[in-house]
C-alpha positions as CSV (number, residue, x, y, z in Angstrom):
1,X,110.0,-95.8,21.5
2,X,109.4,-93.7,24.7
3,X,106.0,-94.0,26.3
4,X,104.3,-90.9,27.6
5,X,102.6,-91.5,30.9
6,X,99.4,-89.7,31.7
7,X,98.7,-88.2,35.1
8,X,96.2,-90.7,36.6
9,X,96.3,-89.3,40.1
10,X,93.1,-90.0,42.0
11,X,92.2,-88.5,45.3
12,X,91.1,-85.1,44.2
13,X,93.1,-81.9,43.5
14,X,96.7,-81.1,44.5
15,X,97.3,-80.3,48.2
16,X,97.2,-76.7,49.3
17,X,101.0,-76.9,49.6
18,X,101.4,-77.2,45.9
19,X,100.3,-73.7,45.3
20,X,102.4,-72.4,48.1
21,X,105.4,-74.3,46.9
22,X,104.9,-73.1,43.3
23,X,105.0,-69.6,44.6
24,X,108.4,-70.3,46.2
25,X,107.4,-69.6,49.8
26,X,109.3,-71.1,52.7
27,X,107.5,-73.6,55.0
28,X,106.8,-72.6,58.6
29,X,109.3,-73.9,61.1
30,X,108.2,-75.1,64.6
31,X,108.9,-77.9,67.1
32,X,107.4,-81.3,66.5
33,X,104.7,-82.6,68.9
34,X,106.4,-85.2,71.1
35,X,105.8,-86.5,74.6
36,X,107.5,-84.3,77.3
37,X,109.6,-87.3,78.3
38,X,111.6,-86.9,75.1
39,X,112.9,-83.6,76.6
40,X,113.2,-81.9,73.2
41,X,113.2,-78.1,73.2
42,X,109.9,-76.4,73.1
43,X,111.0,-72.8,72.5
44,X,111.7,-71.5,68.9
45,X,115.4,-70.7,69.7
46,X,117.6,-73.1,67.8
47,X,115.1,-74.0,65.1
48,X,116.9,-75.0,61.9
49,X,116.5,-72.9,58.7
50,X,114.7,-74.6,55.8
51,X,117.9,-74.4,53.8
52,X,119.5,-76.9,56.3
53,X,116.9,-79.5,55.3
54,X,116.9,-78.6,51.6
55,X,120.7,-79.0,51.4
56,X,120.4,-82.6,52.9
57,X,117.5,-83.5,50.7
58,X,119.4,-82.3,47.6
59,X,122.7,-84.0,48.6
60,X,121.3,-87.3,49.6
61,X,122.4,-90.0,47.1
62,X,120.0,-92.6,48.4
63,X,116.6,-92.3,49.9
64,X,114.0,-94.6,51.4
65,X,110.4,-94.3,50.3
66,X,107.7,-95.7,52.5
67,X,104.3,-96.5,51.0
68,X,101.2,-98.3,52.3
69,X,100.0,-101.6,50.7
70,X,96.2,-101.9,49.9
71,X,95.9,-104.2,53.0
72,X,97.5,-101.5,55.3
73,X,100.9,-103.1,55.6
74,X,103.9,-100.7,55.1
75,X,106.3,-101.1,52.3
76,X,109.8,-99.5,52.3
77,X,112.2,-99.4,49.4
78,X,115.6,-97.8,48.8
79,X,115.4,-95.3,45.9
80,X,117.3,-92.9,43.8
81,X,115.8,-89.6,43.0
82,X,116.3,-85.8,42.7
83,X,115.1,-83.1,45.1
84,X,114.2,-80.1,43.1
85,X,112.1,-77.0,43.9
86,X,111.1,-78.4,47.2
87,X,109.7,-81.7,45.8
88,X,111.2,-85.2,45.4
89,X,111.1,-86.7,41.9
90,X,111.7,-90.4,41.2
91,X,111.1,-92.9,38.5
92,X,109.9,-96.5,38.9
93,X,108.2,-99.1,36.8
94,X,104.5,-98.7,36.8
95,X,104.2,-102.4,37.8
96,X,106.4,-102.0,40.9
97,X,104.9,-102.5,44.4
98,X,105.5,-98.8,45.3
99,X,103.6,-97.6,42.1
100,X,100.7,-100.0,42.9
101,X,100.6,-98.7,46.5
102,X,100.7,-95.0,45.4
103,X,97.9,-95.6,42.9
104,X,95.7,-96.7,45.9
105,X,97.1,-94.2,48.4
106,X,99.4,-91.4,47.4
107,X,100.5,-90.6,51.0
108,X,104.1,-91.6,51.5
109,X,107.3,-90.8,53.4
110,X,110.7,-90.1,51.9
111,X,113.8,-90.3,54.2
112,X,117.3,-89.2,53.5
113,X,120.3,-91.6,53.8
114,X,122.3,-90.0,56.6
115,X,120.6,-91.0,59.8
116,X,122.8,-88.7,62.0
117,X,121.2,-85.8,60.0
118,X,118.0,-87.4,59.1
119,X,115.3,-85.5,57.2
120,X,111.9,-87.1,57.0
121,X,109.4,-85.9,54.4
122,X,105.7,-86.7,54.9
123,X,104.0,-86.0,51.6
124,X,101.8,-86.8,48.7
125,X,103.0,-88.5,45.5
126,X,101.5,-87.8,42.2
127,X,102.2,-89.5,38.9
128,X,103.3,-86.8,36.4
129,X,103.6,-86.6,32.6
130,X,107.1,-86.9,31.3
131,X,106.7,-83.6,29.5
132,X,106.0,-81.8,32.8
133,X,109.3,-83.0,34.4
134,X,111.5,-79.9,34.9
135,X,114.1,-79.8,32.3
136,X,116.9,-79.6,34.9
137,X,116.0,-83.1,36.3
138,X,117.3,-85.3,33.6
139,X,120.8,-83.8,33.5
140,X,120.8,-83.7,37.3
141,X,120.0,-87.5,37.4
142,X,122.6,-88.2,34.8
143,X,125.2,-86.3,36.9
144,X,124.1,-87.9,40.2
145,X,123.5,-91.5,39.0
146,X,124.8,-91.9,35.5
147,X,121.4,-92.1,33.8
148,X,118.9,-89.5,32.7
149,X,115.4,-89.2,33.9
150,X,113.5,-89.8,30.7
151,X,110.5,-91.8,29.4
152,X,110.8,-95.5,28.8
153,X,108.4,-98.3,28.4
154,X,106.7,-99.2,31.6
155,X,108.3,-96.2,33.4
156,X,106.5,-93.8,35.6
157,X,107.7,-90.5,37.1
158,X,106.4,-89.3,40.5
159,X,106.7,-86.0,42.3
160,X,106.3,-86.1,46.1
161,X,105.3,-82.7,47.5
162,X,105.9,-82.4,51.2
163,X,103.2,-81.6,53.7
164,X,105.4,-81.8,56.8
165,X,109.2,-82.3,57.1
166,X,111.1,-83.3,60.2
167,X,114.8,-82.9,61.0
168,X,116.5,-84.7,63.9
169,X,120.2,-83.8,63.7
170,X,122.0,-86.1,66.2
171,X,124.7,-83.7,67.2
172,X,122.1,-80.9,67.8
173,X,119.3,-83.0,69.1
174,X,119.0,-81.0,72.3
175,X,118.5,-77.7,70.5
176,X,117.6,-78.1,66.8
177,X,114.8,-80.7,66.4
178,X,112.6,-78.9,63.8
179,X,109.4,-79.5,61.9
180,X,108.4,-77.5,58.8
181,X,104.8,-77.3,57.7
182,X,103.8,-76.6,54.1
183,X,100.4,-74.9,54.0
């Protein structure tokens, strides 16, 4: 019998970006802050449109999620998930290392699989109720991976909302390095 998970997110209310994302606004594009020796562009000409990152986040079949252990050590794991409405959704067992890490510290990083067009999402993960998962996600997961996103014993669903997203497209590295801020 399916188990319904309750939202047990600690750490206060949703980030400011949640309201902005819900309203469907586009994040603000700029250049990342890097040392001058990197010689990345500093002017806004050549910034990528948010649709560039969204396409790669949606199309990625595999992702890496980086969390922080309670003792401060990093933990990285390959993941399947679905990018939907400018958030990353994934399921995991509530006893997994990443779930335990996120319970202590919801800050995490999600990285797309293609390193030559890498997109890096710095965000906050929240445990969500299965009944709040957008109805499009289960069929999208079934199409993408062969299994639906649905409740099961021990299972937990998380939504990662971005705070900052970076793109480092290798072929356009001299002109298109972009950072998007969600505020």
